[in-house]
C-alpha positions as CSV (number, residue, x, y, z in Angstrom):
1,M,0.0,0.0,0.0
2,H,1.2,3.5,-0.8
3,V,-0.1,6.9,0.4
4,P,1.4,10.3,-0.3
5,F,1.0,11.4,3.3
6,L,1.1,9.1,6.4
7,I,0.6,10.2,10.0
8,I,1.5,8.2,13.1
9,G,-0.7,8.9,16.1
10,G,-4.4,9.8,16.2
11,G,-4.3,12.4,19.0
12,L,-5.5,15.9,18.4
13,S,-2.3,16.9,16.7
14,G,-2.5,14.0,14.2
15,L,-6.2,14.6,13.6
16,A,-5.7,18.3,12.9
17,A,-2.7,17.6,10.5
18,A,-4.7,14.9,8.7
19,L,-7.8,17.2,8.3
20,R,-5.6,20.1,7.1
21,F,-4.0,18.0,4.4
22,A,-7.2,16.3,3.4
23,R,-8.7,19.7,2.5
24,F,-6.3,19.8,-0.4
25,L,-5.7,16.1,-1.2
26,P,-7.7,13.1,0.2
27,D,-4.6,10.9,0.0
28,V,-3.7,10.8,3.6
29,L,-3.8,7.9,6.1
30,L,-3.9,8.3,9.8
31,L,-2.6,5.4,12.0
32,E,-3.7,5.0,15.6
33,K,-2.5,2.0,17.7
34,H,-5.5,2.0,20.0
35,S,-9.2,1.3,19.3
36,R,-10.2,5.0,19.5
37,V,-8.6,8.3,18.6
38,G,-7.8,11.2,21.0
39,G,-4.5,10.1,22.6
40,L,-4.1,12.1,25.8
41,N,-7.5,13.7,25.2
42,S,-9.9,10.9,24.8
43,Y,-12.6,9.1,26.8
44,Y,-13.6,5.8,28.4
45,Y,-16.7,4.2,30.0
46,R,-17.1,3.3,33.6
47,N,-20.1,3.1,35.9
48,N,-22.5,3.4,32.9
49,R,-21.2,6.8,31.8
50,L,-18.5,8.4,29.7
51,F,-15.5,9.9,31.5
52,E,-13.2,12.3,29.7
53,T,-9.4,12.2,29.9
54,G,-7.4,15.4,29.5
55,L,-10.3,17.7,28.7
56,H,-10.6,19.7,31.9
57,A,-10.5,23.0,30.1
58,I,-9.2,24.2,26.8
59,T,-6.8,27.2,26.8
60,N,-6.5,30.0,24.2
61,Y,-10.1,31.2,24.3
62,A,-10.8,34.1,21.9
63,P,-13.8,36.1,20.8
64,A,-14.9,35.6,17.2
65,N,-13.7,39.0,16.1
66,T,-10.1,38.4,17.3
67,K,-9.0,37.0,14.0
68,D,-5.3,36.5,14.8
69,A,-5.9,34.5,18.0
70,P,-4.7,30.9,17.9
71,L,-8.3,29.5,18.3
72,N,-9.7,31.4,15.4
73,R,-6.6,30.7,13.2
74,L,-7.0,27.0,13.9
75,L,-10.7,27.0,13.0
76,R,-10.0,28.8,9.8
77,Q,-7.3,26.4,8.8
78,L,-9.6,23.4,9.4
79,K,-12.8,25.1,8.1
80,I,-14.7,24.4,11.3
81,K,-17.3,26.9,12.4
82,R,-17.3,28.2,16.0
83,R,-21.0,27.3,16.4
84,E,-20.1,23.6,15.8
85,L,-18.1,23.7,19.0
86,D,-20.7,25.4,21.3
87,L,-18.1,27.3,23.3
88,H,-18.5,27.9,27.0
89,Q,-16.0,30.2,28.9
90,Q,-14.7,29.5,32.4
91,I,-16.5,31.3,35.2
92,Q,-13.3,32.2,37.1
93,S,-10.3,30.3,38.4
94,E,-7.9,30.8,41.2
95,V,-4.3,30.4,42.2
96,R,-4.4,29.7,45.9
97,F,-1.3,29.4,48.1
98,L,-2.8,28.1,51.3
99,G,-2.4,30.4,54.3
100,R,-0.5,33.0,52.2
101,E,-2.2,34.6,49.2
102,S,-4.7,33.9,46.4
103,L,-5.1,35.4,42.9
104,L,-8.3,35.2,40.9
105,F,-8.3,35.2,37.1
106,S,-10.8,34.7,34.3
107,N,-11.0,35.3,30.5
108,D,-11.0,39.0,31.3
109,F,-7.4,39.8,32.0
110,A,-8.3,42.9,33.9
111,L,-9.3,40.7,36.8
112,L,-5.8,39.3,37.3
113,D,-4.2,42.7,36.7
114,T,-6.4,44.2,39.4
115,Q,-5.7,41.4,41.8
116,I,-1.9,41.8,41.4
117,A,-2.2,45.6,41.9
118,A,-4.2,45.1,45.1
119,K,-2.2,42.2,46.6
120,F,1.3,42.9,45.2
121,P,1.3,46.7,44.9
122,G,5.1,46.9,45.0
123,S,5.4,44.7,42.0
124,H,2.6,46.0,39.8
125,T,4.7,48.3,37.8
126,C,7.2,45.5,37.3
127,F,4.3,43.3,36.2
128,Q,3.5,45.8,33.4
129,R,7.1,45.5,32.2
130,L,6.7,41.7,32.2
131,L,3.6,42.1,30.0
132,E,5.6,44.2,27.5
133,L,8.2,41.5,27.4
134,I,5.5,38.8,26.7
135,E,3.9,40.9,24.0
136,N,7.1,41.4,22.1
137,Y,8.6,37.9,22.5
138,E,8.6,35.4,19.7
139,P,8.3,32.0,21.4
140,F,8.5,29.7,18.4
141,R,11.9,31.0,17.1
142,P,14.6,28.4,17.7
143,A,16.7,29.7,20.6
144,P,18.8,28.3,23.4
145,F,17.1,27.7,26.8
146,I,16.3,30.8,28.8
147,S,15.1,30.3,32.4
148,A,11.7,31.8,32.8
149,K,12.0,31.7,36.6
150,K,15.2,33.7,36.4
151,V,13.6,36.3,34.1
152,L,10.5,36.5,36.3
153,Q,12.6,36.9,39.5
154,E,14.7,39.7,37.9
155,T,11.6,41.4,36.5
156,L,9.2,41.1,39.4
157,G,11.5,40.8,42.4
158,D,8.8,39.0,44.5
159,K,9.3,35.2,44.9
160,L,5.8,34.6,46.0
161,L,4.3,36.3,43.0
162,V,6.8,34.5,40.7
163,D,5.7,31.1,42.1
164,M,2.0,32.0,41.9
165,L,2.3,32.9,38.2
166,L,4.3,29.8,37.4
167,C,2.1,27.3,39.3
168,P,-0.8,27.1,36.8
169,L,1.5,27.5,33.7
170,M,3.7,24.6,34.9
171,Y,0.8,22.3,35.8
172,Y,-0.9,23.0,32.4
173,G,2.2,22.7,30.2
174,S,5.7,22.4,31.7
175,S,7.7,19.2,31.1
176,L,10.7,20.7,32.9
177,E,11.4,20.5,36.7
178,N,11.1,23.7,38.7
179,D,11.4,26.0,35.6
180,M,10.2,26.7,32.1
181,D,11.9,27.8,29.0
182,L,11.0,31.5,28.5
183,G,9.3,30.6,25.2
184,Q,7.2,28.0,26.8
185,F,6.3,30.5,29.6
186,V,5.2,33.1,27.0
187,I,3.0,30.5,25.2
188,M,1.3,29.4,28.4
189,F,1.0,32.9,29.9
190,R,-0.8,34.0,26.7
191,A,-2.9,30.9,26.6
192,I,-4.1,30.9,30.2
193,F,-4.0,34.5,31.5
194,L,-4.2,36.7,28.4
195,E,-6.7,34.5,26.5
196,G,-8.3,32.2,29.0
197,M,-10.1,28.9,29.2
198,F,-13.2,27.4,27.8
199,R,-14.7,24.0,26.9
200,P,-17.2,22.8,24.3
201,G,-20.7,22.1,25.3
202,G,-20.4,18.4,24.5
203,T,-17.9,15.8,25.6
204,I,-14.4,15.1,24.2
205,K,-16.1,12.3,22.2
206,D,-18.3,14.9,20.5
207,L,-15.2,17.0,19.6
208,L,-13.3,13.9,18.3
209,D,-16.4,12.8,16.3
210,L,-16.7,16.3,14.8
211,L,-13.0,16.2,13.7
212,L,-13.4,12.7,12.3
213,D,-16.6,13.6,10.4
214,H,-14.9,16.6,8.7
215,Y,-11.8,14.5,7.9
216,R,-13.8,11.7,6.4
217,K,-16.0,14.1,4.3
218,H,-12.8,15.3,2.7
219,G,-11.9,11.7,1.8
220,G,-9.2,11.1,4.5
221,S,-8.6,7.6,5.8
222,I,-8.0,6.3,9.3
223,R,-7.0,2.9,10.7
224,T,-7.2,2.1,14.4
225,K,-5.5,-0.8,16.1
226,A,-2.7,-0.2,13.7
227,A,0.4,0.0,15.8
228,V,3.7,0.9,14.0
229,S,6.6,-1.3,14.9
230,R,9.3,0.4,12.7
231,I,9.9,3.4,10.4
232,I,11.5,2.1,7.2
233,C,14.3,4.4,6.0
234,S,17.6,4.6,4.2
235,G,20.0,7.4,5.1
236,K,17.9,10.6,5.5
237,K,15.0,9.3,3.4
238,V,11.9,7.6,4.9
239,H,10.2,5.0,2.7
240,G,7.3,4.1,5.0
241,V,6.4,2.1,8.0
242,K,6.0,-1.5,9.1
243,L,3.0,-2.3,11.3
244,A,3.0,-4.7,14.2
245,D,1.1,-7.3,12.1
246,G,3.9,-7.2,9.5
247,E,2.1,-5.1,6.9
248,E,4.3,-2.4,5.2
249,I,2.9,1.0,4.0
250,S,5.0,3.2,1.9
251,C,4.6,7.0,1.7
252,D,6.1,10.2,0.3
253,Y,5.9,12.1,3.6
254,L,5.6,10.9,7.2
255,L,4.5,12.9,10.2
256,S,5.0,11.5,13.7
257,T,2.9,12.9,16.6
258,I,3.8,10.3,19.2
259,G,6.8,12.1,20.7
260,S,10.5,12.6,19.9
261,D,12.0,9.6,21.9
262,E,9.1,7.4,20.8
263,T,9.8,8.3,17.1
264,Y,13.6,7.7,17.4
265,A,12.7,4.3,18.9
266,L,10.7,3.4,15.7
267,L,13.8,4.5,13.7
268,N,15.8,2.1,15.8
269,K,18.1,4.9,16.8
270,P,19.0,6.4,20.2
271,S,17.5,9.8,20.9
272,P,20.1,12.6,20.4
273,L,18.2,14.8,22.8
274,E,19.4,15.6,26.3
275,S,18.2,13.1,28.9
276,L,16.2,15.0,31.6
277,P,13.7,13.7,34.1
278,R,10.2,13.3,32.8
279,L,7.3,14.4,34.9
280,G,4.4,12.1,35.7
281,F,1.0,12.8,37.2
282,V,-1.9,11.0,38.9
283,E,-5.5,12.2,38.5
284,T,-8.5,11.2,40.5
285,I,-12.1,11.8,39.3
286,F,-14.7,12.1,42.0
287,E,-18.2,11.7,40.6
288,L,-20.7,13.4,42.8
289,S,-24.5,13.5,43.1
290,P,-26.0,16.6,41.3
291,E,-27.2,18.2,44.6
292,T,-23.7,18.5,45.9
293,V,-22.7,22.0,47.1
294,L,-19.0,22.7,47.1
295,Q,-18.6,25.4,49.7
296,G,-17.0,28.5,48.4
297,S,-16.1,27.1,45.0
298,E,-19.4,27.0,43.1
299,N,-18.1,29.9,41.0
300,R,-14.6,28.4,40.6
301,T,-13.7,26.5,37.4
302,I,-10.1,25.5,38.4
303,I,-8.1,26.0,41.6
304,F,-4.3,25.7,41.3
305,Y,-3.1,25.2,44.9
306,N,0.1,25.0,46.9
307,S,0.4,24.2,50.6
308,S,4.1,24.3,51.2
309,E,6.4,27.3,51.9
310,T,8.1,26.9,48.6
311,F,6.4,25.8,45.4
312,S,8.0,22.6,44.1
313,Y,7.4,21.3,40.6
314,Q,9.5,18.2,40.3
315,Q,9.4,14.4,40.2
316,P,8.7,13.3,43.8
317,Q,10.7,10.7,45.7
318,K,7.5,9.0,46.8
319,L,4.4,7.9,44.8
320,V,2.6,11.2,44.9
321,D,3.3,14.7,46.1
322,F,0.1,16.2,47.5
323,A,1.7,19.5,48.5
324,S,0.4,21.2,45.3
325,G,-1.9,20.3,42.4
326,V,-4.9,21.1,40.4
327,I,-8.6,20.9,41.5
328,C,-11.0,21.2,38.6
329,M,-14.8,21.4,38.6
330,P,-15.7,20.7,34.9
331,Q,-19.3,21.7,35.3
332,N,-18.4,25.3,36.3
333,F,-18.3,26.9,32.8
334,Q,-20.7,29.6,31.8
335,G,-24.0,28.4,30.3
336,L,-23.4,24.7,30.5
337,P,-26.6,22.8,30.8
338,P,-27.3,21.0,34.1
339,S,-25.6,17.6,34.3
340,L,-26.8,14.3,36.0
341,F,-23.6,14.4,38.0
342,K,-21.0,16.8,39.3
343,E,-17.3,16.2,39.2
344,V,-14.2,17.1,41.1
345,R,-11.0,16.2,39.4
346,T,-7.6,16.4,41.2
347,T,-4.2,16.2,39.6
348,H,-0.8,15.9,41.4
349,L,2.8,15.2,40.6
350,A,3.7,11.5,40.7
351,S,6.8,9.3,40.4
352,Y,6.7,6.9,37.5
353,D,9.5,4.8,39.0
354,E,7.8,4.4,42.3
355,W,4.5,3.3,40.7
356,L,6.5,1.0,38.4
357,K,7.8,-0.9,41.5
358,L,4.2,-1.9,42.2
359,R,3.3,-3.1,38.8
360,A,4.0,-6.8,39.4
361,D,2.0,-6.7,42.7
362,Q,-1.6,-5.9,41.6
363,P,-3.1,-5.9,45.1
364,S,-0.4,-3.4,46.3
365,Y,-0.9,-1.3,43.2
366,N,-4.7,-1.2,43.7
367,S,-4.2,-0.4,47.4
368,A,-1.9,2.5,46.5
369,K,-4.5,3.9,44.1
370,E,-7.1,3.8,46.8
371,D,-4.7,5.5,49.3
372,T,-4.0,8.1,46.6
373,A,-7.7,8.8,46.1
374,L,-8.3,9.2,49.8
375,A,-5.3,11.5,50.3
376,S,-6.3,13.6,47.3
377,R,-9.9,13.8,48.6
378,E,-8.7,15.1,51.9
379,V,-6.6,17.8,50.3
380,A,-9.5,18.8,48.1
381,E,-11.9,18.9,51.0
382,K,-9.7,21.4,52.8
383,I,-10.4,23.8,50.0
384,L,-13.9,22.8,48.8
385,G,-15.5,21.5,52.0
386,N,-16.6,18.0,52.8
387,F,-18.1,16.2,49.8
388,S,-17.4,12.5,50.7
389,K,-21.0,11.7,51.5
390,N,-22.0,12.7,48.0
391,I,-19.4,10.6,46.1
392,V,-21.0,8.2,43.6
393,Y,-17.9,6.8,42.0
394,I,-14.1,7.3,42.1
395,D,-11.5,6.5,39.5
396,T,-7.8,7.1,39.7
397,F,-5.2,6.8,36.9
398,T,-1.4,6.8,37.4
399,P,1.6,7.4,35.1
400,L,1.4,3.7,34.3
401,T,-2.2,4.0,33.2
402,I,-1.2,7.0,31.0
403,E,1.7,5.1,29.5
404,R,-0.5,2.1,28.7
405,F,-3.2,4.0,26.9
406,T,-1.3,6.7,25.2
407,A,2.2,5.1,24.7
408,K,3.8,8.2,26.2
409,K,7.1,7.3,27.6
410,Q,6.9,7.0,31.4
411,G,3.4,8.4,31.2
412,A,4.8,11.9,30.9
413,I,1.9,13.8,29.4
414,Y,4.1,16.8,28.5
415,G,6.7,14.7,26.8
416,N,10.4,15.4,26.5
417,P,11.6,18.5,28.3
418,V,13.7,19.3,25.2
419,K,11.5,20.6,22.4
420,I,12.0,20.6,18.6
421,K,10.3,23.8,17.7
422,D,10.5,23.5,13.9
423,G,9.6,19.8,13.8
424,D,12.7,18.9,11.8
425,I,14.6,15.9,13.2
426,G,17.1,15.6,10.4
427,Y,15.2,13.6,7.7
428,D,14.2,14.7,4.2
429,N,10.5,13.7,4.5
430,L,9.9,12.9,8.2
431,F,8.7,15.5,10.6
432,L,7.6,15.8,14.2
433,A,4.4,17.5,15.6
434,G,2.6,17.5,18.9
435,T,3.8,18.0,22.5
436,D,7.5,17.6,21.7
437,Q,7.4,20.3,19.1
438,G,6.5,22.7,22.0
439,F,2.9,23.6,21.2
440,L,0.9,23.1,24.3
441,G,-2.7,22.5,25.2
442,I,-5.5,21.3,22.9
443,V,-5.5,24.3,20.6
444,G,-1.7,24.3,20.6
445,S,-1.5,20.6,19.8
446,M,-3.8,21.0,16.9
447,L,-2.0,24.1,15.6
448,S,1.2,22.0,15.8
449,G,-0.1,19.5,13.3
450,V,-1.5,22.2,11.1
451,S,1.8,24.2,11.2
452,I,3.9,21.2,10.1
453,V,1.6,20.5,7.2
454,N,1.7,24.1,6.1
455,Q,5.4,24.5,6.6
456,H,6.9,21.2,5.4
457,I,4.3,19.2,3.4
458,L,1.9,21.4,1.3
459,P,4.7,23.5,-0.2
460,R,6.3,20.3,-1.6
461,L,3.2,19.0,-3.4
């Protein structure tokens, strides 16, 4: 079998790349190793209902008239109308450093600006200088690493404010311990604080079905349960792929969206990228009865919290670090219709290596998951009030769960800390898109796939 354009990975980056190409030529094939698409942003069924993975909130919200905003550029590139998504903005979110300070923010940047002026008056003028830097910085230009934490400390001069600004940006997109590349910081600051968060009215399944429907209408093809075992190449020229069942598919151009190390493994070559620790996470979903009242948080969409004196964002030495994390209430978006259930979703840093030690002992692994859910609930109840009596169902997934269902090395959802911004890994007709290109979030991931098609594939046709 031969196709002009072949894509490995049916996550949002791969789907967007496939749809963009299919708008010009239908001769594109998307390969996904699992039974359904979505990758990190997919869904599964438990307790007689659909649960989403990944989609707590989508960053990069923009009004329809902001034509150059990433969201609107993406929709234009894919020829998807805004009304097809049924967009709902966040109510408001919060960065809460327990016992110290809190900052509210929403899709109206003036709220955060006002909060900083009131709570960090000595740093507000410095914050305006930081905004000028962010406005003028080009984050996608290839450049050596610049420490965002160092730049923020030099610009703002207040460690607490620096940590409070970094906390949500790191939890929503940093693959690096205790710091961010300045370019990644700029991308995430724009995405979360300057633009804001939203979600579609339906589920992640509805979003994936929408993308697949558009893709198939353009004539594109997709194969699930089609794991790639090897990329076939000679020198710097890729000829195609070999599937796990032995089938070979040749192509003119190949796009990998599965990660840099994962792609090098298919090339049977060691990764030339610097080896840095990968960050893993655990997430627990608490399904609650609809009458549940979460004290003081009914108008909060997401709470990013820290309970220690110093904010630490690094791989823990134990199974889970509960000192900081994310508490999301997915029903708290403007205008969402009432749901049969409410949810509280908690996310914390976790150690892949420590969870891996339990893999061979299923009872111990299951017990650790139960202990994690209990500890996470206790942390959340300190902020939200007691909701244990309203719990209908609990599910917890670990870095091992993420690795199993997404094939992300060590379950690291943000991939390799070293990013390849131009998607070029040194081959004539093989390119990289997705998390390891450095585009972050759902909109960013999709723009990553689109950008590689626009930059490297379409001009060569």
